[in-house]
C-alpha positions in Angstrom: 132.2 119.1 135.6 128.8 118.5 133.7 125.7 118.7 135.6 123.1 116.0 135.1 120.9 117.6 132.5 124.3 117.8 130.6 125.0 114.4 131.1 120.8 113.6 130.3 121.7 115.3 126.7 125.1 113.6 125.9 123.6 110.0 126.9 120.5 110.7 124.3 123.0 112.2 122.0 124.7 108.6 122.0 121.4 106.7 122.2 119.8 108.1 119.5 122.9 108.0 117.0 123.9 104.6 117.4 120.4 102.9 117.8 118.9 104.7 114.9 115.8 105.4 117.2 113.8 108.7 116.9 114.3 111.4 119.5 110.8 111.5 120.0 111.0 108.2 120.9 113.5 108.1 123.4 112.5 110.0 127.0 114.5 110.5 130.1 112.6 107.4 131.6 112.5 105.4 128.5 113.5 101.5 129.4 115.5 101.5 126.5 116.8 97.8 126.6 113.0 96.7 127.5 111.6 98.6 124.4 114.3 97.4 122.0 115.8 100.7 121.2 119.4 99.0 122.6 120.8 95.5 122.6 123.8 93.9 124.0 125.9 95.5 121.5 124.1 98.5 121.9 125.6 98.1 125.6 129.1 97.6 125.4 129.0 100.5 123.2 127.1 102.3 125.9 129.8 101.2 128.6 132.9 102.5 126.3 131.3 105.4 125.4 130.6 106.5 129.1 134.0 105.5 130.6 135.5 107.6 127.8 133.5 110.4 128.0 134.0 110.9 131.5 137.0 108.9 132.4 135.3 106.5 134.9 135.3 102.7 135.1 132.2 100.5 135.5 133.3 98.1 138.0 131.5 94.8 137.1 128.9 94.6 140.2 127.9 97.5 139.1 126.6 96.7 135.5 123.3 96.3 136.8 120.0 96.7 134.5 119.2 99.1 137.4 122.0 101.6 136.5 121.9 101.5 132.7 117.7 101.0 131.9 117.1 104.7 130.7 118.7 107.7 130.6 117.7 109.0 134.0 119.6 106.1 135.2 122.6 106.1 133.2 122.8 109.9 133.9 122.8 109.0 137.5 125.3 106.3 137.5 127.5 108.6 135.9 126.7 111.3 138.2 127.1 109.5 141.4 130.8 107.8 139.6 131.9 111.8 139.0 131.0 112.7 142.3 133.2 110.1 143.9 136.4 111.1 141.8 
């Protein structure tokens, strides 16, 4: 199972690749939607990426901004879901 740092790096690589943002623009605590790095279409592709990469399912009640606003939040969400499995 991947640790938190590995999850953060995998998520960062996905965001940089799909948003065309420069890696230097994105820190683990950067608010990726508030900063305009990702939009609603990016959110959908992010959810698909997470579900396919980690074999987890995000429930409707978990699709909250707090769970996906930054790399830290996303990695924490993924880690929590993996720990429940």
